[in-house]
N, C-alpha and C positions, 0 to 999 in steps of 0.2 A: 504493500500499498503506501510506502514512503516514497520509494521510486518513481510510483504513478502520480504521486502527488507534486513530486518534484518537475516531474515532465509538465504536468496541467499547469503548476503556476507559471513555467517558462511559455507556454504556450496563450496562457489569460492576459499576462500582464507582459508581454512582448513590448519594447518601447522604442521611440524614434529617437536617432541620436543625432545631436545638433551640430550644424557643420564648425569646426572648430573656430574659435573668437566671435562665434554670430550669438550675441544674447537674447537669449529666450527666456520664456516663461512655461510653465507646465501649461500643455493643450489638457482639457476634458474637465471632468468635476473635480471638485475641490477636496477629494478623500483618497486617502490611503490605507491599505488593509496588509495585514500579516497573517498567516494560518494558524489555525488551531481553534478549537473548541471555547465554549462558555467567553466571548470576547470581551475583553475592556474596552469603554469608549474615552477616548481623549478630544480634547478641544485644544487646537494648535492656533494661537493667535499672533500678529503681528504685522510686518509690511514687505518689504521687497525679498528678506533671506526666507521668510516664511512661504511668501510666494514662490520660491525654488528658482530664484533669478541663475540662469546659465543650464539648466536642465529642461528634458521636454517631457517630463513625465514627473509625477508626483511621488512615484514609485522611487524616484533616484532623487529627490529633494528631503527637506528635512521632514516632512509627513512621514515619508515613505520607510526611511532609515531608522526614525524614532519608534516606528511600530513595530519592525523588526528585533530592536534592540529590546523592545520592553517585552515582546513575545518570547524570545529567547529567554529573559530572566524570569518570566513568571509560568511559560509553559500554555499561555492562554493565547488567544487569537487576539487580535487588537484592531480596531477601527478607529482611524485617526480624521477628523475634520478639520479642514483649513479655513481660517478666518482670516482672510488679509484686510488689515484697515490702511488705507492711505495716509489716515492722521488721527492719531490716538484721540486729539483733543477736539476732533471736529464736531459740531452736532450732528452730522448724517450717522456718526459711528453709533448712537444710541439705540434706533431701529434696529439696525444689524445685529445688536448682541441680543436685543430681548427676543427675536424671531427664531435665535437659537432654540433648539431641543435641550435646554439644559438640563432635564431634571434626571437624564438616567446618564448624565455625564461623570464618570469616573475621575476625572482630572483635568484639570485646563493647564496650559502651558505657555507663558506669553513670553515670546522670544524676540528680542529686541537686538537689533543690530545698529552699531554707533554710524553707519549710512544713513540709518533712518532718521537720527538725532543728529546732523554734523555739529550744532551749534548746542554745546554743552550749558544748559542754562536751567534756570528752577522750572521752567515749564517741561523739561523734562521729568522732573518728580512728581509736578502736579498733573501732567497727564496720566502717568503711570499709575498714581495712587486712585486716580478716578475712575480708571478702568479695572483695577483690583477690587476697588469698593464695590463695581457695579458686579461684578463675578460674584464675590461674596455675599451679595445681596441674594442673587438668583440662584446660586449653587447650594447645596445640602451643607450644612455646618460643617460636618465631617469631609467632604470633597476638598482633596489639596490643589493648591496653586502653587506652580513655579515659576518663577519671575528669573529670566535667563539673560544674563549680557553676552552678548556674540559677538565677536571681534569683526571688522570689517573684512568683505570676501574679496576686494582687489587690492587696495592700497591699505598703508600704515600711515594713522593722523600722529602718529608719537604715541610712547607710553603713558606721557603725564596727563594727556588728552582720553585716553582709554582709558586709566586710572579715575578719572575724574568721573567719567560717564558710568563706569561700573559703582564707583560709589554712588550715586544719585540713584541708581535704580536699586542699590542696597537698600537706601533710605526708604525708598518708596514703598518697600514691600516690608519694613518694620511696622510693627504694632498691629499686624492683621494674625488672626489665628489661623493655623493651616497653611501660611503662605510661607515659602522659603524661596532662596536665593542662590544661583548658581553663577559664577563667573566662568568663562568659557575660553577666557584669554590662553591658558594654558596648554590648550588644544589647537591654539592658531596656525602654529607652524611658521614655516617660511611663506612669505607671500608668493604667489605662482607655483609654487612647488607641489600643488596637489590641484586635481580638476574639481569644480564645485560640487560634484555628489561625493567624492572623496572628503572635502571639507564639510558638508553636511552630515557624511557619516561618522567623521572624529567629533562632530558635535553633539550626535544622538546617544554615544556611550557614556558621557558623563551626565547628561541631562536623565537618560534610563536609569541609571544607577543611583541618582538621587531620588527620582520618583518611586519607582519602584517600592522601595520599604513602607511607603506611605500610602499605598493602595490598599483596599477593602477588597470584599469580594464585589465581583461586577454586578451592577445596578440593572441593567439592563434584561438579565436573563430570567428565564420565567414567563408565564403570561401574563400580560402587561393589566395592571390595575388601573390603568388611565381610560376613561371612558373614550368610544372611537365615536368621532363626528361622521357616521355614516353618508351625509349627505355630501362633505367636504371629499371622504373616501371614493364617493361615486363620482364625482367630478374628475378626480385624481384617475379612476379607471377609464372613464371617457376620452382622457385626454391621450390615451394610449392610442387612438385612432382606431382604421377599420384592420382587424387581424385576417388579413387574406393571405394567399399564399406566399407573398414577398415578405410579409412580417413574421410568418411562422419561421421561413426559411432562415432567417436571422439567428434564430436561437432551435432550431433542429439539432444540430452539431451538440450544443450541450445537453439536450435530453439523451441524445444516443450515448455521448461519453460516460455521463454519470451512471446509467443503466450498466453499461459494462464494468463500471469500475466495481459498483454494489454486487453486480451480479445477481439481477432480480430480475424478475420476467416482466414486472411494469416500471415506466416511467413516465411522467408528465410534467409540463412547464402548465400551470392554471392560471386563469385569471379569475379574480373572485368579484364579483357586482354586490347589490345590496341583495339581491334576490337568488342569483345562481353561481355556481363552480362552474367555469367553462374549460376543458382541459384542450388548451390552443393549440399544445404541441402534445403529441401521445406515442407511446410505444406499447404494443401489446395488447390494447383495449379498443375499443371503438367507441365508448360512451363520450360524446363530446360536450355534453353539459347536461348538471343535477343540480337539484335544489341544495344551496348553500348548506343548510344544517343538517343536509344528509351525507355532507363528505368530510373526511377528517381533514382535508386542507381548507376547509372553513375555521378549523379551530387554530390549523398551523398558523394560518394568517396571526394570530396575535400571541405568537411567540418569538420575541425578538431574536431569541437566539436558537431557534430550530425547535422541532417538535420531533423526538425519537421514542418508537414504541417497538418494543421485542415482541408481544404478542396481545394484539389488538381485539383479540376474540374474549381474552380474560380481563380486559380493562372495561371498566363498567361506563366510561366516559365513552367509549367509541365502539364498544359492541354491537349497537343498534345501527349505526350507520351502513349506509348500502353496500359499499364495496366490502366490508368487513362482514356482513350478513351474509352475501353471495358467495364469498370464500376467495376473495381477490387479494385481499388486504390481511394476513398477519402480522408480518413486520410490515412498519412503515416510517418512514424518514422524510420531513418536508422542511424546507427551510423557505421564510419570506423573503421575496422581492418587494423593495420599497420604490415609491415614485421619487423623481428628484428633491420634490420639496418634504420627503420624510412620511409618505403615508403608504401601508403596506397595500398593494393591489394584485399579487399574486404570491403562489407558491411553487417552489421545484418541488419536486417529490419523486421517491422511487417507492416501490411496494412490492410485496410478495407474498402469494399465499402461505407459504412456510414463515413459521414463528423464529427468531433469534435471540440468542444470547447478546445483549448491547451495552455499550458503554457510554456516556456522555462524549468520548472522545471520538467516537464513532460517527459524528455530525460534522467533523472538521472539514472533511474532503467537499462534503455537499455545499456546506457553507461557501469555500470556494469558488464552486460553480455557480451557485446562485449570485455570487458578487459580482461572476464574469457577464451573468445575464443581466443584472440591474445597470452595470457598466455600459454593457450593450442597448439597454432599454434607452438609456439618456441620450447616447447619440442621435443624431438626426440621420436617417437611411442614407443620405449622400455621404456619410462621415463613419460608415461602418469600415471598417479594416478586416481585410482578410484574417482569418486563425490559420498560421500556415502549420502543416504537417511536418 
């Protein structure tokens, strides 16, 4: 399973390499992920360096490296959402922050680069304290916040200026509960000695080392206790557009691969609206649509870290669902697929008539595929990249 997972990650997260010397920012949605079950959700906030200047993919930027470092230390999956602010002190920053889905965030990292604040002034401290205060108000009391002073990516302003910058950021984080400070100056290395991606990797190691001891159990796992606004979710489903042959062809390979990887008789990508589960892409069975409450996918939709059932026939929650009653689903694994604005719109699932002994880690590979489906779902059809074999 490990070697297959490595190959799958290489397929799903193939990145574009920028031409030498060409400044770029990552394309695609502002997220990065690392493999594993029961994922932590991190919020990475900042400006140019957080956006990933110099790399074409968030997987090669600060978000991707931080996800992988935290995953290696915790043996959990990791989801990192990137929030790049052009100015921490601008009034426009407030709505952006309040719109974030903060309740299930396990930690927030505020990564500030000297290039974002070339003039080391009192406003640096004031702006940072304002953002830390807003984060502290919206996150749960135990959620850690890490303020990070990052060295410049391209030029050196001199050690005295960097020290002044670091000291102001350290002051801005003082006096808050569960707020810590990390200075990355020691990881800077010689200017121009590293590629941008190598620099981001060197930053991720000390950030992860400082963050991981402060993490608690992942918040987003288990069925959600938040009331789902079905009208809003239905709008997100409708925005997927017509699920015609061209639409299903984009995802057929994911369903085919995951069925082979898990060795199941059946696999599907379902789209779940207010009343029905539509098996938009399916292997091994012909049912195109069923009432939502008759399907296990209707429940898996509300499990942010996936739903894994070894024997559905012995599970009081699901034994009366249609595919279980009909003998198609003994074993079931499903992982939700989210819309770009964070609403669950479907489920990637595998199931088999035979029951299995399962562990929660068995969901990790399905999560990788579901995230691949999700990323492709967010791309306009004209931007879909081929999945090279």
